[in-house]
Backbone as JSON, one array per atom type, in Angstrom:
{
  "sequence": "MDLHDAKWRKSSRSNSGGYCVEVAVTPAVIGVRDTKDRAAGHFTTDHVRWNEFLTAVKAGRYSR",
  "N": [[0.84, -1.18, 0.0], [0.52, 2.2, -0.8], [1.82, 4.72, 1.07], [2.81, 7.19, 0.71], [1.78, 9.84, 0.76], [0.77, 9.94, 3.27], [0.22, 11.08, 6.66], [2.79, 11.0, 8.75], [3.79, 10.25, 12.07], [5.58, 10.52, 15.2], [6.14, 9.38, 18.55], [5.7, 11.72, 21.2], [7.32, 11.22, 23.26], [9.64, 10.31, 22.27], [13.18, 10.47, 21.84], [16.18, 12.15, 20.73], [17.86, 10.14, 20.0], [17.58, 8.4, 17.89], [16.3, 5.96, 17.91], [13.61, 5.33, 17.03], [10.23, 4.87, 15.92], [7.89, 5.65, 13.35], [4.43, 6.28, 12.86], [1.7, 5.91, 10.67], [-1.63, 6.58, 10.32], [-4.32, 5.45, 8.53], [-7.58, 5.26, 6.96], [-7.75, 2.62, 6.07], [-5.42, 1.1, 6.82], [-2.65, 0.71, 9.17], [0.48, 2.16, 9.11], [3.93, 1.52, 9.69], [7.21, 2.65, 10.29], [10.82, 2.91, 10.36], [12.54, 5.57, 11.81], [15.21, 6.06, 11.35], [15.76, 5.1, 8.86], [13.94, 5.87, 6.66], [13.62, 5.54, 3.93], [13.83, 2.85, 3.56], [11.4, 1.71, 3.6], [8.18, 0.53, 4.79], [6.01, -1.24, 7.06], [2.71, -2.61, 7.01], [-0.35, -2.96, 8.82], [-3.57, -4.16, 9.86], [-6.28, -2.38, 11.48], [-7.41, -3.83, 13.62], [-5.45, -5.75, 14.38], [-3.38, -3.98, 15.04], [-4.47, -2.64, 17.26], [-4.65, -4.85, 18.99], [-1.92, -5.36, 19.34], [-1.08, -2.94, 20.62], [-2.57, -3.15, 22.99], [-1.35, -5.41, 24.13], [1.25, -4.43, 24.53], [0.76, -2.38, 26.39], [-0.09, -3.96, 28.48], [2.23, -5.06, 29.3], [3.35, -7.29, 28.08], [5.51, -7.37, 26.41], [7.66, -6.58, 27.83], [11.01, -6.34, 29.05]],
  "CA": [[0.0, 0.0, 0.0], [1.28, 3.44, -0.91], [1.58, 5.67, 2.15], [3.67, 8.34, 0.41], [1.14, 11.09, 1.16], [0.21, 9.8, 4.62], [0.8, 11.91, 7.71], [3.57, 10.17, 9.67], [4.08, 10.91, 13.35], [6.27, 9.7, 16.19], [5.74, 9.69, 19.92], [6.29, 12.9, 21.83], [8.29, 10.71, 24.24], [10.86, 9.94, 21.54], [14.29, 11.39, 22.02], [16.95, 12.35, 19.5], [18.81, 9.04, 19.87], [17.42, 7.68, 16.63], [15.67, 4.66, 18.09], [12.19, 5.67, 17.0], [9.4, 4.48, 14.79], [6.81, 6.55, 13.02], [3.19, 5.59, 12.55], [0.73, 6.62, 9.84], [-2.95, 5.97, 10.45], [-5.23, 5.73, 7.43], [-8.82, 4.52, 7.17], [-7.61, 1.21, 5.72], [-4.3, 0.4, 7.46], [-1.67, 1.42, 9.98], [1.83, 1.98, 8.59], [5.0, 1.7, 10.68], [8.53, 2.7, 9.67], [11.97, 3.29, 11.18], [12.94, 6.95, 11.54], [16.61, 6.1, 10.91], [15.87, 4.71, 7.46], [12.59, 6.0, 6.08], [13.65, 5.07, 2.55], [13.79, 1.39, 3.56], [10.02, 1.27, 3.47], [7.34, 0.44, 5.98], [5.09, -2.38, 7.04], [1.34, -2.22, 7.32], [-1.2, -3.9, 9.52], [-4.94, -3.63, 9.95], [-6.6, -1.7, 12.75], [-7.67, -4.82, 14.68], [-4.16, -6.28, 14.85], [-2.65, -2.87, 15.67], [-5.04, -2.46, 18.6], [-4.21, -6.0, 19.79], [-0.51, -5.12, 19.67], [-1.02, -1.88, 21.63], [-3.1, -3.71, 24.24], [-0.31, -6.29, 24.67], [2.34, -3.57, 25.02], [0.3, -1.72, 27.62], [-0.21, -4.98, 29.52], [3.58, -5.47, 29.68], [3.72, -8.59, 27.5], [6.78, -7.26, 25.69], [8.68, -6.01, 28.72], [12.24, -7.14, 29.19]],
  "C": [[0.89, 1.24, 0.0], [0.88, 4.4, 0.2], [2.42, 6.93, 1.96], [3.08, 9.65, 0.91], [0.54, 11.03, 2.56], [0.9, 10.74, 5.6], [1.47, 10.99, 8.73], [3.83, 10.95, 10.95], [4.84, 9.95, 14.25], [5.87, 10.19, 17.57], [6.42, 10.96, 20.42], [7.31, 12.49, 22.88], [9.59, 10.27, 23.58], [11.95, 10.96, 21.82], [15.06, 11.5, 20.71], [17.97, 11.24, 19.27], [18.67, 8.22, 18.61], [16.78, 6.32, 16.74], [14.15, 4.83, 18.12], [11.51, 5.02, 15.8], [8.37, 5.56, 14.57], [5.6, 5.72, 12.61], [2.33, 6.5, 11.68], [-0.59, 5.87, 9.94], [-3.8, 6.42, 9.27], [-6.53, 4.98, 7.7], [-8.67, 3.02, 6.94], [-6.56, 0.47, 6.54], [-3.54, 1.33, 8.39], [-0.31, 1.12, 9.36], [2.84, 2.27, 9.69], [6.33, 1.69, 9.95], [9.57, 3.19, 10.67], [12.4, 4.71, 10.82], [14.38, 7.05, 11.05], [16.75, 5.81, 9.43], [14.5, 4.71, 6.8], [12.53, 5.44, 4.66], [13.58, 3.54, 2.46], [12.37, 0.85, 3.45], [9.31, 1.19, 4.81], [6.61, -0.9, 5.95], [3.71, -1.86, 7.41], [0.63, -3.34, 8.06], [-2.61, -3.32, 9.57], [-5.19, -3.07, 11.34], [-6.81, -2.69, 13.9], [-6.35, -5.33, 15.24], [-3.32, -5.2, 15.54], [-3.16, -2.65, 17.09], [-4.69, -3.62, 19.52], [-2.77, -5.82, 20.24], [-0.39, -4.06, 20.77], [-1.52, -2.36, 22.99], [-2.05, -4.59, 24.91], [0.86, -5.48, 25.23], [1.96, -2.93, 26.34], [0.18, -2.69, 28.78], [1.16, -5.51, 29.97], [4.03, -6.79, 29.09], [5.02, -8.55, 26.72], [7.87, -6.62, 26.53], [9.88, -6.93, 28.81], [12.32, -7.74, 30.55]]
}
């Protein structure tokens, strides 16, 4: 899916260390890309799976 014209944003909690991702929300999909290498492309997921991922993160399932 082409997200060239999408509005990409990153968390306000991101710092300048370069370890950030950007997210673009469209009606059809969520796009995610690395801020260090935007030209490398992005991956997309649907809204249901994105919300499942966010729920898991908030629940601490990906904590170290």
